[in-house]
C-alpha positions as CSV (number, residue, x, y, z in Angstrom):
1,M,0.0,0.0,0.0
2,P,1.5,3.4,-1.0
3,R,2.5,5.7,1.8
4,R,0.4,8.8,2.4
5,P,2.3,12.1,2.0
6,L,2.8,14.0,5.3
7,S,0.7,16.9,4.0
8,S,-2.4,14.7,4.1
9,Y,-2.4,14.2,7.9
10,H,-3.4,17.8,8.9
11,P,-4.7,20.9,7.2
12,A,-1.8,23.0,8.4
13,L,0.7,20.6,6.9
14,Y,-1.3,20.7,3.6
15,A,-1.3,24.5,3.6
16,A,2.4,24.6,4.3
17,R,3.1,22.2,1.4
18,V,1.0,24.2,-1.0
19,A,2.8,27.4,0.0
20,Q,6.1,25.7,-0.5
21,R,5.2,24.5,-4.0
22,Q,3.9,27.9,-4.9
23,A,7.1,29.6,-3.8
24,F,9.2,27.1,-5.8
25,R,7.0,27.8,-8.9
26,R,7.5,31.6,-8.5
27,L,11.3,31.0,-8.3
28,R,11.2,28.9,-11.5
29,W,9.3,31.6,-13.3
30,S,12.0,34.1,-12.4
31,F,15.2,32.1,-12.5
32,G,14.4,28.9,-14.4
33,A,15.8,27.9,-17.8
34,E,12.5,28.6,-19.7
35,R,11.8,31.8,-21.6
36,F,8.1,32.5,-21.0
37,A,5.6,34.1,-23.3
38,G,4.5,37.4,-21.9
39,T,3.6,39.9,-24.7
40,G,0.7,39.9,-27.1
41,Q,-1.0,42.0,-29.8
42,A,-4.5,42.9,-30.7
43,E,-4.0,42.2,-34.4
44,A,-4.5,38.5,-35.3
45,L,-1.7,36.6,-36.9
46,P,-2.6,35.7,-40.5
47,H,-3.0,31.9,-40.5
48,K,-5.6,29.9,-38.5
49,V,-4.2,26.7,-37.1
50,Y,-7.3,25.5,-35.2
51,R,-10.4,26.8,-33.6
52,H,-12.8,25.4,-31.0
53,Q,-15.7,26.5,-28.8
54,S,-17.2,25.1,-25.6
55,K,-20.6,25.6,-24.0
56,L,-20.3,28.0,-21.0
57,R,-23.0,26.6,-18.7
58,R,-23.6,22.9,-18.1
59,L,-26.1,22.2,-15.3
60,Y,-26.0,18.6,-14.0
61,T,-28.6,19.1,-11.2
62,D,-31.2,21.6,-10.2
63,D,-29.1,22.7,-7.2
64,P,-29.1,26.5,-7.1
65,Q,-25.5,26.4,-5.7
66,E,-24.4,24.7,-8.9
67,A,-26.2,27.3,-11.0
68,L,-24.4,30.1,-9.1
69,W,-21.1,28.4,-9.6
70,Q,-21.7,28.3,-13.3
71,D,-22.5,32.0,-13.5
72,N,-19.4,32.8,-11.4
73,K,-17.3,30.6,-13.8
74,V,-18.4,32.8,-16.7
75,H,-17.5,35.9,-14.7
76,N,-14.0,34.4,-13.9
77,H,-13.5,33.6,-17.6
78,A,-14.2,37.3,-18.4
79,L,-11.6,38.4,-15.9
80,A,-8.9,36.0,-17.1
81,I,-9.3,36.3,-20.9
82,P,-7.7,39.8,-21.2
83,H,-4.5,38.3,-19.7
84,L,-4.4,35.6,-22.4
85,D,-6.1,36.8,-25.5
86,G,-3.5,37.8,-28.2
87,V,-0.5,36.4,-26.4
88,L,2.3,35.5,-28.7
89,I,4.3,32.3,-28.2
90,R,7.5,33.0,-30.1
91,P,10.1,30.3,-31.1
92,G,11.8,28.9,-28.0
93,Q,9.2,30.4,-25.6
94,T,6.9,28.6,-23.1
95,F,3.3,29.6,-22.5
96,S,2.3,29.3,-18.8
97,F,-1.4,29.8,-17.9
98,W,-0.9,30.9,-14.4
99,R,2.1,33.2,-15.1
100,L,-0.1,35.2,-17.4
101,V,-3.4,35.1,-15.5
102,G,-2.0,35.5,-12.0
103,R,-3.6,34.5,-8.7
104,P,-7.4,34.4,-8.9
105,S,-8.1,36.3,-5.7
106,E,-11.2,38.0,-4.4
107,A,-9.3,41.3,-4.3
108,R,-8.9,41.0,-8.1
109,G,-12.7,40.4,-8.5
110,F,-12.7,36.6,-9.0
111,R,-15.7,34.7,-7.5
112,E,-16.3,31.3,-6.1
113,G,-16.8,28.7,-8.8
114,M,-16.8,24.9,-8.9
115,E,-13.4,23.2,-8.6
116,L,-12.4,19.6,-8.4
117,H,-10.3,18.8,-5.3
118,L,-9.3,15.6,-3.5
119,G,-12.0,13.5,-5.1
120,R,-14.9,15.9,-4.8
121,A,-16.5,19.0,-6.3
122,R,-16.3,22.1,-4.1
123,G,-16.4,25.9,-4.3
124,G,-13.2,27.8,-4.7
125,I,-12.2,31.4,-5.7
126,G,-11.5,31.3,-9.4
127,G,-13.2,28.0,-9.8
128,G,-14.1,27.0,-13.4
129,L,-11.0,28.3,-15.1
130,C,-10.0,24.8,-16.0
131,Q,-12.6,24.9,-18.7
132,M,-10.4,27.6,-20.3
133,S,-7.2,25.5,-19.8
134,N,-9.0,22.5,-21.3
135,L,-9.8,24.6,-24.4
136,I,-6.2,25.9,-24.7
137,H,-4.8,22.4,-24.3
138,W,-7.2,21.1,-27.0
139,L,-6.0,23.8,-29.4
140,A,-2.4,23.0,-28.7
141,L,-2.9,19.3,-29.5
142,H,-3.8,20.4,-33.0
143,S,-0.4,22.2,-33.5
144,P,3.3,21.6,-33.2
145,L,3.4,23.1,-29.8
146,Q,4.7,20.7,-27.2
147,V,2.8,20.2,-23.9
148,T,5.5,20.3,-21.3
149,Q,3.4,20.6,-18.2
150,R,-0.2,19.4,-17.9
151,A,-2.1,17.6,-15.1
152,S,-5.1,15.4,-15.9
153,H,-8.2,15.3,-13.6
154,S,-8.0,12.5,-11.1
155,F,-11.6,11.6,-11.2
156,D,-14.7,11.9,-13.4
157,P,-17.5,13.7,-11.4
158,F,-20.3,14.0,-14.0
159,P,-21.7,11.9,-16.9
160,D,-21.0,13.2,-20.4
161,Q,-23.3,16.0,-21.5
162,G,-23.1,16.8,-25.2
163,R,-19.4,15.9,-25.3
164,V,-17.8,16.6,-28.7
165,I,-14.1,15.9,-27.8
166,P,-12.7,12.7,-26.2
167,Y,-12.7,12.4,-22.4
168,G,-9.2,12.7,-20.9
169,T,-8.0,15.7,-22.9
170,G,-8.5,18.2,-20.1
171,A,-5.9,20.2,-18.2
172,A,-6.4,20.6,-14.5
173,L,-5.4,23.8,-12.7
174,F,-4.5,24.8,-9.1
175,Y,-2.6,28.1,-8.5
176,N,0.2,28.2,-9.4
177,Y,2.0,24.9,-9.6
178,I,-0.6,22.8,-11.3
179,D,-0.4,24.6,-14.6
180,L,-0.5,24.2,-18.4
181,W,2.8,24.9,-20.1
182,L,3.2,24.9,-23.9
183,Y,6.6,25.1,-25.6
184,N,7.2,26.3,-29.1
185,P,9.9,24.2,-30.7
186,T,9.4,25.7,-34.2
187,E,10.6,28.8,-36.1
188,T,7.0,30.1,-36.3
189,T,5.3,32.4,-33.8
190,F,1.9,31.3,-32.6
191,Q,-0.9,33.4,-31.1
192,L,-3.7,32.5,-28.7
193,R,-7.1,34.1,-29.2
194,L,-9.9,33.8,-26.7
195,W,-13.4,35.4,-26.5
196,L,-16.8,34.9,-25.0
197,T,-20.3,35.0,-26.5
198,E,-23.5,34.7,-24.6
199,T,-23.4,30.9,-24.5
200,L,-19.9,29.9,-25.6
201,I,-16.2,30.3,-24.8
202,N,-14.3,30.4,-28.0
203,G,-10.6,29.8,-28.7
204,A,-8.3,29.9,-31.7
205,L,-4.7,29.3,-32.3
206,R,-3.1,31.3,-35.1
207,A,0.4,31.4,-36.7
208,E,2.5,33.9,-38.6
209,A,3.2,31.2,-41.3
210,A,1.1,28.5,-42.9
211,L,1.8,25.0,-41.4
212,P,2.5,22.0,-43.6
213,H,0.7,19.6,-41.3
214,R,-2.7,19.1,-39.7
215,Y,-3.6,16.9,-36.7
216,H,-6.4,14.5,-35.8
217,I,-7.1,13.7,-32.1
218,Y,-9.2,10.7,-31.2
219,E,-10.0,8.1,-28.6
220,K,-9.3,4.4,-28.5
221,N,-10.4,1.7,-26.1
222,G,-12.9,3.7,-24.2
223,R,-14.7,1.7,-21.5
224,F,-15.9,1.5,-17.9
225,T,-14.9,-1.1,-15.4
226,R,-16.1,-1.9,-11.9
227,E,-13.5,-2.8,-9.3
228,G,-15.1,-3.7,-6.0
229,G,-17.7,-1.0,-5.5
230,T,-16.0,1.6,-7.6
231,W,-16.3,2.5,-11.2
232,F,-13.4,3.5,-13.3
233,R,-13.2,5.1,-16.8
234,H,-10.5,4.1,-19.2
235,N,-9.4,5.3,-22.6
236,E,-6.4,6.2,-24.8
237,I,-5.9,9.5,-26.6
238,W,-4.1,9.3,-30.0
239,R,-3.0,11.8,-32.5
240,D,-2.4,11.4,-36.2
241,T,-0.1,13.8,-38.0
242,V,-1.2,14.4,-41.6
243,L,0.7,16.2,-44.4
244,K,-1.6,18.7,-46.1
245,G,-2.2,18.5,-49.8
246,E,-4.5,17.1,-52.5
247,S,-3.6,13.6,-51.4
248,P,-2.9,14.0,-47.7
249,D,-0.5,11.4,-46.2
250,R,-0.7,10.2,-42.6
251,L,2.9,10.7,-41.4
252,A,2.6,9.4,-37.8
253,S,0.2,8.1,-35.2
254,K,1.1,8.6,-31.5
255,R,-0.5,7.7,-28.3
256,L,-0.6,10.8,-26.2
257,Y,-2.3,9.8,-23.0
258,T,-3.6,6.7,-21.2
259,N,-6.4,7.5,-18.8
260,R,-7.8,5.6,-15.8
261,V,-9.9,7.6,-13.4
262,R,-12.4,7.0,-10.7
263,V,-16.0,7.7,-11.7
264,L,-18.4,9.3,-9.2
265,Y,-21.6,8.4,-11.0
266,E,-23.3,5.2,-12.3
267,P,-22.3,4.9,-15.9
268,S,-25.2,4.6,-18.3
269,G,-25.5,1.2,-19.9
270,A,-22.4,-0.2,-18.0
271,E,-22.6,-3.7,-16.8
């Protein structure tokens, strides 16, 4: 049986461990080997790499607290987007979600939204921003950008509701050390665009030069299993790299992630 970390035995130990990891992350931002993206521009780069949109509000129950969390999530998105929209990821630079957005505090106007923590859904200031990191991660998977830091969600709290992308492609957040980092290994500058409409959060990745490849992300071996009294969800996330052209050639297939997470609901149709 694996040993429990010391920070799990008392809230004070946990808080001290969080503060330590946050301090280490700030030091790395300042003195690490990475060159971080930090500037942007309002004018869009000329070439679209990929675009996606996600429904802003998803209500799984009729609980008024959940509805409030959903509204606050939209508010949090609106506060975070100006720090991300238009950012340029130049050759050799790394995009860090938290380095650009900063701490989501009440003093900055962020509200309590839903966050996933230690196996349950709870309220937290800035909650819901992981929907934005999920979107950015999905855009990056359709590009040559390399995902150098990304944490998956450790459990699946709600059944699928209008899902259009494979489960297990999300990017969890917790300020500031559970982050999404994207490294640009190419000679081309990329640009992130984000905006809200009444019902959707929209994102696009653009580039200063046309790219020779496109990418297809898909799921394999998706299934639910029951182990004792607990359900688990499994799948694999794969990516095909395709050379653009009149007769496109598939150049490579690569397994990106293998997922196995605890499920907090009864899977529909599962045996």
